[in-house]
N, C-alpha and C positions, 0 to 999 in steps of 0.2 A: 504493499500500499504506500509505503514512503517512497518507493521508486516511481510510483504513478502520480504521486502528489505534484511534482514539478510540471508534469504533463497536463494535469487537471488545471492547475493555476495558469499554465501557459495557454490552454484552450480558452479559459474565461477572459484572460487578458487580450488574446487575439480577437475574440468575439467583440470585446469592448471597443478595440481599435477599429474593427470592420464597421461596427455601428456608428462609431464617430465619424469615420471616413464617408459612410453612406449619408449621414447627416449633412456634412459639409458639401458633398456633391449635390444633395437635393436643394440646399440653399443657393449654391452657385448656379444650378440649372433652373432655379426659380420654379421648382415643382414641390417645394415644401408645403404649399398651400393645398395640394391634393390630399384629400383626407386618407386615401388608401395608402399613399407613400408615408404620410405622417404616422398612421397607425402601425405600419411595419416597423418604423424606426423606434416608436415608443415600445413596441413589443421587443425589439432588440435590446433596449436599455433595461427593460424589465427582466429579461433573461440574464443580463449581467448584473442584476440586483442594484443597478444604478437608478434608484427611484427618484432621486432629486432632479436629475437631468431629464428623466422621462416626464416628471410633473411640470417642469419648466416648459418643455415642448408642448405638453398638453394644454398649459394655461395660454400659450401663445397662438394655439389653433384658432382660426377665425370661424371654422365650422368643425363641428364634432358629430360623429354618429354614435350609435349604441356600442359598436365594437371599440371605440376609443374610451368610453367609460368602463366597459367590461375588462379591458386590458389593465387599466390602472387599478381597478378594484381587485383583480386577480393578483396583481403584483403585490399590493399591500397585504392581502391575505397570505400569500406564500412567504412573505417576509415577517409574518407573525405580528403585523401591525394592524390589528383588527379595528381599532378606534379610527384610524385614518381611512380604512376601507369602508367603515360605516358612514363616516362624514361624506365620502364621495358618493355612496349609494343615495343618501338623503338629498344631496345636491342634484344628483341625476333625476331623482324623483321631483324635486322642487322646479327644475328647469324644464320639466314636461317631456323628458326623453322616454322612449318606449323601452321597457324592459323586455328581455327574452329569457329563454331557459338558461343561458350561460350567466346572465346577470344574477339570477336567483341561485344558481348552483354555486357561484363563487362566494357570494355573501353568506349563504347557509353553511358552507364549508367553514367559514371563519367563525360563525356563531357556534358550530359544533366544537371546534378546537378550543374556543375561549370559554365555553360553558354559558354562552349568552342565550338563555332560554327565552327571556322576555323579548329580546331582539328577534330571535327565531320565530316567535309567535307573530310579530309584526310583519315579517317577511312572508309568513304563511298567509296572512290576510291579503297581502299584495299578490301573491301567487294566484289565489282564488279570484281576486278582483280583476286581474289582467287575463284571466281565462286560461291559466297555465296549469290548472289542477290536474289535467289529464296528460300533461307532458311528462314523459318517462324520466327525462333528466332532472327536471325540477322535483318531481315526486321522489325520486331516489335520494336527492339532496335533502329534502324535507324529512324523509324517513331516517336518514343517517344522523341529521341534526337532533331529532328527538331521542334516538337511541344513545347517542353520545352525551346527552344532557340527562340521562337516567330516566327518561320517560318512555320506556319500551312499550307500554300499553298504547300511548299515542302513536308510536312508530307503527305499531300493528295496524291501528285504525287507518293511518294513511295508506298502508300496503293494501289493505282490503278494498279501498276505494280507488285504487290505481287501475285504470282500463287496460294499460299495458305495463308489463314489468319486464326488466332485464336482469341479467346476473348481478349487476350492481345492486339492485333493489333487494334481491334475496340475500346477498352476502351481508348487506348492511343490517338487515333484520336478524340474521344469525349471529352476527357480532354483537348486536344489542342484547340479545338473550344471553350469549356467552359472558358478557360483562357482568351480569347479575348472577351467573352461575346456574342458569336454567338449562340443564343438560337435555331434559326431556324435549323442550321446545325446539332446541337447536337441532336435534336429530330428527325430529318430526318434520321440520322444514327441509332438511337435507333429503329425506325420503321423498317429500313432494317434489323437490327440484329434479330428482331423478325420474319420477313418474312423468313430469311434465316436459322432460327432456331439455331442461335449462342447462346451458353449458356450465360445467363445474370448473372453477378457476382456483388459483392460489388463495384468493380471498375467501373461498368457501371452506377450504380445509384448515387454514391457520386457526380461526376461533374454535373449531371443533377440537383440534389437537390440544389447545391450551386447557380444555376441560378435563383431559385424560391425564391425571397426575396421581393415580393410585394403582397399586398392583392389581386390583379387581378389573381394571380397564386395559390390561395388557393385550389381551386377544383383540379387543376392539381397535386399539391402536395399530396393531398389525394388520387388521382388515382395511383401516383407512389408508395405511402405508401401501398396501397392495393396490388400492384404488388410485392412489397418487402415481404409482409406477405404471399402471395401465394407461393413464392419461398423459404420461410423459412430463409430469410436473415436479419430478424428484429433485431437479436441480434449481428449482425457483428458490431463491435465498430464504424467503419468508417461510416456505413450506419446510425446507431443510432444517432451519433453525427451530421451528416449532416441534418438528419431529424428533429432534435430539432432546429437547426439553421434556417432551411427552414420555419417551422411553425411559429417560432417567427418572421422571416422577413415578412411572410405573415400576420402578425397582430394577430395571434391566439396564445396567451400565454397559454391558457387552453389546446390546442392541444399539444404544446410543453411540458407542465407539465405532461399530460397523458402519452406521450411517455416516458418521463424520469422515471415516477413512475412505468411504466410496465417493466422497465429494471433492476430491482433489481437483483443483482448478475452478471450482465453483463457490469456494468459501469466501465470505465476507468476514468483517470483524465480529459481527454478531454471532456468526457460526462458531468462531473460536471462543468467544465469551460464553456461548451456550455449552460447549464441551467443558470449559474450565468450571462453570457453575455445576455441571453433572459430576465432575470428580469431587468437588467440594461437598455436594450434597450427599455423596456416598463416602465421605470422610477419606478419600484417596488423596491425601495431601501431597505425598511425594509425586504422584502422577500429575497432579495440578501444577506443581512447580516445574516439572519437566515439560509440560505443555507451555507454560509461561516462557521458559527459556527458548523454546522453539519459536514462539511468537516474536521474542526479541531478535533471534537469529534471522528471521525472515523480514525484520525491519517493519513490522506492522505499526500502524499508527495507533497506539493504544489509547483507549478512552477512559473516563472516569470509572465505569463499571469494571474494567479490567483491573485497574489498580486497587479499588476498594475490595474487590473479590479476593484477590491474592493476598492482600494484607489481612483479610479476615481469616485466612488459613494459618496465620502465624498465631496459634492460640495458646501457646505455653512455652516452657523452657526449652523443649526439644526443637522448636522452630526459631529460637531466639536469634540465631545467627542469620537465618534467612530474613527475619524481620529487620534486622539492622542493615543488611545489604539492600533491601527494598527501600528503606528510609533514605539511605545514601543515594539510590537511584532517583527517588523523588526530588531530593535536593538538587541533584545534577541537572535534572530537566526543568528546574524552576517551578515545580508543582506544589511546593509545600504551602503556599498561600491559598490554594484551592481548598475551600472549607471542608468539602466532602472527604477529600484525601486526608487532611489533617485530622478529621474526625475518626477515620479509619486507623490512623497511626496512634491516636489516643487509646482507642479500643484495643489495639494489639499490645500496647505496653501494659494496659490494665489487666490483660489476661495473663501476663507473665507474673513472676514473683514480686513481692512488695518493694524490692529494690529498684524496680523500674517505674515506681510511682512518680518519682522525680522527673523522669523523662516525659511522662504523660502530662504532668503539670507545666513543664517547660514548653511543650508544644501548644497546650491550651492557651498559655499567656501570650504566645507569639501569634496566634490567629488574629488577623486584623478584623475580619467580619465573622463574629461568632453567631451561630444559629442555635435553635433550640436543642438540636442533637449535640452540639459542643457542650453546652451547659449540663445537659442531662448525663452525658458520658462521663464527665469529670465528677459530677455529683454522685452518680452511682458507683463509680470507681472508688472514690474516697470512702463511701459508705461500706462498700464490700470489703475493703481493706482495713476496716476497723478504725479509720481515721474520722470518727463520727463528729468531733467538734469542728473540724475543717469542712466536712460536708454540710453541716448546718450553716456555717459561715458562707459557703457557696450558695445555699438555699436563700439565705437573707439577701445576698447580692442579686439573685434572680428576681426577688420581690422588688428590691430597690430600683432595679433597672427596668422593671415592668415588662420583663420577658414573658412570653406565653408559657403557662403552666399546664402540663398535662399529667396523666396518671403516672407516667414514669418519674416525673419530678416529686409528686407527692409521695409515691411508693418509697423512693430512696430517702427522702426526708424523714418519713416515719420509721424506716429501719434505723436510722441513726438515733432518733428519739428512743427507740427500743434499746439500742445498745448503751445509751446514756442513762437509761431509766428516767427519762425526762417526761413524766406523765402530763405535766402542765403544758408543755410546748406541744406534745402530741395531741392534747385536747383542743389546743388552739388551731392546730392544722385540721383537726376533725371539723371544727366549726367552719373553716375556710372551705372544706371540701363540700359541707352541707350547703353553703352559700353558693358555691360555684357548680353545683350539680354533679360532683364526682363521687358522691358517697355510694352510688349504686355500681360504680365500676368494679368489676371482680378483683382487679389487682390492688385497687385502693382499699376495698373492703378487707381483703386479705392482709394487707399491711396493717390496717387498724386492729384486726384480731390479734395479729402477732404482737403489736405494740402493747395493747392491754394485757395480753397474756404475760408478756415479759415483765410488766409492771406489777404483776400479781393480781390483777383485776379481771378475774374470769367472768365475773357478772356482766361487765361492759363488753367483754369480748364476745359473749354469747348474744347480747343485745345486738351488736354489730352484725353478727352472723344471721340473726333472725331478720334484720332489716335488709339484708342483701338478697339479690335474686337467687332463688333456690336451685337453679339449673347448672351452676358452675362447680366443677370439681375443685377449682382453685380455692374457693371459700370453705368447702367442705373439708378439704385436706388441711387447711389452716386451723380449723377448729378442733379437728382430730389431734393435730400436733399440740395445740394448746392444752387439751385435757390430758394427753399422754405425758407431757412434760411436767404437769402439775400432779402426777401420780394417780390420776383418775383414768387409768388405762381401760377399765371396763366400759366407761362412758365412750371412749374413743372407738372401741371395738363395736359397740352398739351403733355409733353413728356410721361406721363403715357399712353395716348391714342395712341401715336406714337409707344410705346412698343407693344401694341396690334396689331397695323397695321403691324409691322415688324415681327410679330409672335415670339417675345422674350418671353420666359417662365416666367410668373409672379411667385412671391413668397409672403410670408407674409410681407416681408420687402418692397416690392414695394407698398403694401397698407399702411404701416406705413408712407412711404415717401409722398404719395398722400394725406393721412389724415392730415399730418403735414402741407402740403401746403394749404389744405382747412382751417385749424385752423389759419394759419398766415393771410389769406386774407378774413376770415369770411364767407366762403361757408359751413354754418353748415348743412343745409338739404342735400346738394350735398355729403358732407362727410359721413353723416349717410347712404346715399344710397350706397356709396362705401362699407361701413362696411357690410351692409345687403346683398350685392350682392357677397360677397367673396365666400361663399360655394356654393350657388345654381347656380351662373353664371359661376364662375371661378374654382370651385372645390377645393378651398383653405380654410381650416378650420381656422377661426380667432383665434389668440393667445393673450396672455396677452397684448403684445405690441400694438396690434391693438385696443383692448378695452381701454387701457390707453389713446391712441391718441384720440379716440372718446370722452372719458370723459373730456379730456382737451379741445376738440372742443366745447363741450357743456358748459363747464365751462367758457370758454372765452366769450361766448355769454350770460352769466348770466343765463343759463337754468339749475339750480342746481337740480331741481326735476327730470328732465330727466336723468341727470347725475347719480343720486342716483338709479333710476330705471334700468338703463343700468348695473350698478354694480350688482344688484339683479338678473337680467336676464342672467348674464354670466353663461355659461355651466360648469364652474369649480370655485373652490374657488379663490378669488382674492389673488394675492400675494402682496409683499411689494410695488412694482412699482405702481400697480393699487391704493393702499390705499394712497401712497404718492401723486399721481395725484389728487385724490379726496380731500385730505387734502388741496392741493393747491387751488382747486376749492372753498372749504369751507372758506378758508382765503380771497380769492378775493370777495366772496359774503357775508362774515360776519356771516356765520352760526356757531355760537359758540357751539351749542349743538351737531351738526353733527361732527364738527371738533374734539371735545373732545372724542366722541365715535371712530371716525377714528384714532385719535392719540393713543388711548388706545390699539387698535389692533396692530398698528405699533410698539408701545413700547414693546409689547409682542413678536412680530415677529423678530424685530431688536433692542434689548435693548441697543446695543453699537453704533447705528448710530446717529450721531449728528444732521442730517438734520430735523428729526421729532421734536426734542426739540426746535430747532430754528425756525421752521415754526410756532409751537404752541405758543412759547413765543412772536413771532412777532404779531400773531393774538390777543393775550391778550394785547399786548402794544397798538394796534390800538383802542381797546375797553377800554383802561385805567383800565384794572383789574390787579392791581399791586400785589394783594396777590397770584393770580394764577401764575404770572411771577415768583414770589419768590419761589413758590412750584416747578415749572419746574427746576429752577437753582439749587434748593436743591437736586432734584432727579438726576440731571446731576452730582453733586458732589458726591452723594452717590454711583453712579454707575461708577464713574471715567471717564465720557464722557466729552471730551473737544470739544469746537467748532473749527472746522479747518477753518482757514481763506481762503477766496477765492483770487486768485492771477490773475493778468492780465499781459500779456507780450506784448511788442511792440519793433519792430526792426527799428532802426534809424541809417542810415548810417553804416550798417553792425555790429551794436552793439545792443544786446538785453537788454532792460530795464524791470524790474519786479515792479509791484505795487500791494498793496492790499487796501481794503477800508480805506479811511481817512489816507492813509500812508504819513508820513513826513520824511521818512528815505532817500529819494533820494537826492543826492547833489544838484539838481536844483529844489527842490520842491517849492521854493518861485516863481520862474518864471513860473512853470507848473500851480500852482493855479491861478496866475495872469492871465495867458492865458485862464485858464478854466473859470474864472469869466467873462472875456471879451466875450468869446464864448457864455456863458449862457445869457449874456446881449443882444447880437446880436440876438440870437434865440428868446428871449422874444419880442424884438422890432419888428422882422420880423412877429412873430405870430400876434401881435397887428395890424400891418400894414395890414396883409392879411385878418383879420377879418372884417376891415372896407372897404376893396377893393370893388369898383363898377364894376370891370371888370368881366363879366360872366366866362371867361376863368379861372381867378384867383380863383373864388368861386368854380368852378368845381374841380380845382386842389386841393383846401383844403379839399373838401369833399373826394376825392379820397385818 
């Protein structure tokens, strides 16, 4: 594409020169007053996108016809300047010029692209008034305008009253139904086209293929592909690209790759981007990078989608070096100030370990034009990395700068409130959400449930859940987690079964929640049954999180052998989360050999993560193996890993107090520790009293 770019630019430049030369000759030959000649020259300037010169000549014309106006209107529409096109259309009408099908077609195309439904309706009345209601060109443009403005019902009514229809009319209506996801109507129209022998084109197949993005549609995709091959449309770029995306969405990366490989010589940039997206959709990161390098070697003119897609693939420490190289490439090509690319770079660094947080903040600060994604990305990143105070400061800046706030903004701010146990600020955000109408958003409602739960306020968490729409698994999962983490595992399990009764669609997080509940109340066998039933009963393939919960469940019950066997039986390679869970199980059970093996794997996967070192050191400490502790600490120093202290927050009388382990920095630490010792003493006395109680109810209570 880069090799062709100079040729394309040269062609445009040559056309501009030819048009200017023709203009000069027409003036010299005194034929510029001829309307046909002037129209041809205006059309030449329009094709060169030199609308200023075209308009100047248009204004100088002593006589204009409908074609003159149509050419100028089409020029502005094609240059995305709909307001100027609409002004010309109104002037044409005011000056009494006759409209034709091309006049209506151009202005309706502009209304469709700009979403100008009210303008489109005015033009519709002109179409009827001028007697063009039966014109196939005007009718198709009207149909397309209504469809693209989201009024598919009106689009269908126009279609029904058209005395003559062409393939453009049919395709526009199919595209309208495809836009709203109405697969049934799309294929019904497709069958009618075949019955009425309407020519099938690329515009027919593309919207149909975009709807086929699930494994259940694989055979249907193959049937459409066969039809495309039969009609000789397989190398039409739009059909080719839609076919790759459809096969990928149907779960067949192999079919998508075969289609891509068969199109050598017919690929455009979208084709390459479609294959890149297919690799990323199937988590084939190395193949995606290989394809990206091939695009580079072919000197393709990469676009925003290419850069943002490949940057999204750098999701962790394993791809960190690739991400740094891509960042360097972005800087080299002068693209770092493009907001979308900078946002992708921020997201890339946020997905890596906490040490890259500084790089994300540096990029955020350097963006000249920050959009909502920029602010939400850095806010969410700070919140997820535990930098909650910084996150809330960003939230306040968003409010101060009067930036648009959406459910991502509120969810991230509420997470930070949860981490800081700042109930009062969380309640203020709740009031804002009520005022702005976000309280019924499933993500915001889930964040409220989490915030109230973390603050120990289960009652308000439950009220929020009850006020939210009851058809979302997100809020159900959150309330299950809330009860599980508060020790009410039985309620959480009951809620799981209520989800099934209420026909709420379960997901893998629902099973994480119910497994967590089983783990907290010791329902080991029941929890394993939940895991085993996921795929055969509910059609949900277990993920890493589900296996990690089951391993934790077995570990808490001291069943380490079964936990090890479960890790071996997993259908995929364990990730760091699973190994950390198993390391915690080994620590609990004192299995030093297994712990050493697991820790070794973790240190290879996440050499910069301090948790592994701390867990291993703690295990050696319990076994009084001081030499091994010294080795672990030496390794930490060598690798520059530092233990991150854990902090706790408590809100007392609208003031948040922070503490870490054995902290003596608080101004009232003497009184705090004195109270803590008194509470510990009272708990010990209560335990001793309870253990000697003869009351059966007391004994049952202690066992429970």
